[in-house]
C-alpha positions, -999 to +999 in steps of 0.1 A: -021-738-100-024-700-084+005-687-067+000-686-029+011-651-013+021-652+023-001-632+047+022-606+054+032-594+018-006-598+011-009-574+039+015-550+025+001-551-011-034-542+001-022-513+021-001-498-007-032-504-029-053-484-006-026-458-001-025-453-038-063-452-041-062-424-016-036-409-031-053-406-069-085-393-049-067-365-032-050-357-067-085-353-086-098-332-062-087-295-071-077-274-043-096-243-044-077-210-050-079-187-020-107-161-022-097-125-037-098-098-011-130-079-011-114-041-014-144-033-035-163-001-029-160+038-027-143+037+006-112+016-009-110+038-042-112+069-022-073+079-026-070+061-060-065+095-075-030+097-062-023+063-082+008+069-108+038+082-117+046+118-111+073+145-109+069+165-082+076+205-080+074+231-053+049+258-059+076+277-076+080+250-100+114+239-089+117+200-091+116+182-058+116+144-070+096+118-084+071+097-067+056+065-079+021+055-062+008+018-073-023-001-061-014-034-048-027-063-030-061-064-051-066-032-046-064-031-007-030-013-007-014+019-019+025+018-023+045+050-021+081+050-033+095+086-031+131+098-045+138+133-040+158+155-063+189+148-038+187+113-039+169+104-004+141+080-006+111+074+014+081+047+011+048+045+024+019+021+027-015+034+027-047+016+034-080+018+044-093+002+077-129-010+074-130-015+113-123+026+118-135+037+087-104+060+083-075+060+058-040+054+073-002+058+061+027+048+074+058+066+059+094+055+065+124+070+056+161+072+068+150+104+085+122+092+102+083+078+103+053+094+099+021+076+112-012+092+106-048+086+096-082+100+086-098+104+054-117+125+025-128+163+036-161+177+022-139+192-007-126+160-018-092+163-007-073+132+015-068+146+051-047+126+074-035+135+110-009+120+131+029+123+144+062+124+126+089+108+148+124+116+138+154+096+139+172+121+163+141+113+188+121+146+185+084+140+177+057+164+165+019+167+155+016+162+118-008+165+091-008+156+053-035+167+028-036+156-009-059+174-030-067+166-069-069+195-088-090+204-119-059+202-145-049+166-132-022+177-108-024+168-070-011+190-046+006+176-010+005+199+019+023+188+049+022+209+083+040+202+117+032+217+151+060+233+170+057+214+205+064+240+225+045+271+208+014+251+197+021+267+162+014+249+130+039+259+100+043+242+065+069+214+064+065+208+025+041+218-002+044+197-034+025+197-070+023+164-086+024+162-123+016+131-141+044+117-161+033+112-196+029+072-208+050+065-239+026+049-263+054+036-285+042+057-315 
């Protein structure tokens, strides 16, 4: 004799079986990984000459600090982490904006914010133009230029405009020398 299962119990068993089948089907279909960012091409690599670990000196050779620039987010972002010889720090995000066709840097430190954009010059340096906003509320037009040199160093040159006279003056010039990587030998 076959056991009789009440109708409600049978309905529940059928639903549980159907749910288990759906769950098994969902488990067997792999979820595709997210597509990688498409930050390929010369425009996205234009500032890669700055990537690395650096000691920064002034033109006279006096150490001013150290800087590490890393390529992150699948090559879509350069992140700068600066530490001066006196211990102050700052960071920047640098990225290529394909809609505008420009590079942009946003620098943030305890002293203020610099926000500027631009691109490669005819001579191969990266030149950005924008504004510095100091924590004391003052602001001024500001430029930064990074020039790769034949010896592997990079010259970084900043200028700030005097808002009263319109004159530009050097804010900082640094010579970046790449730190040697210890090969462990």
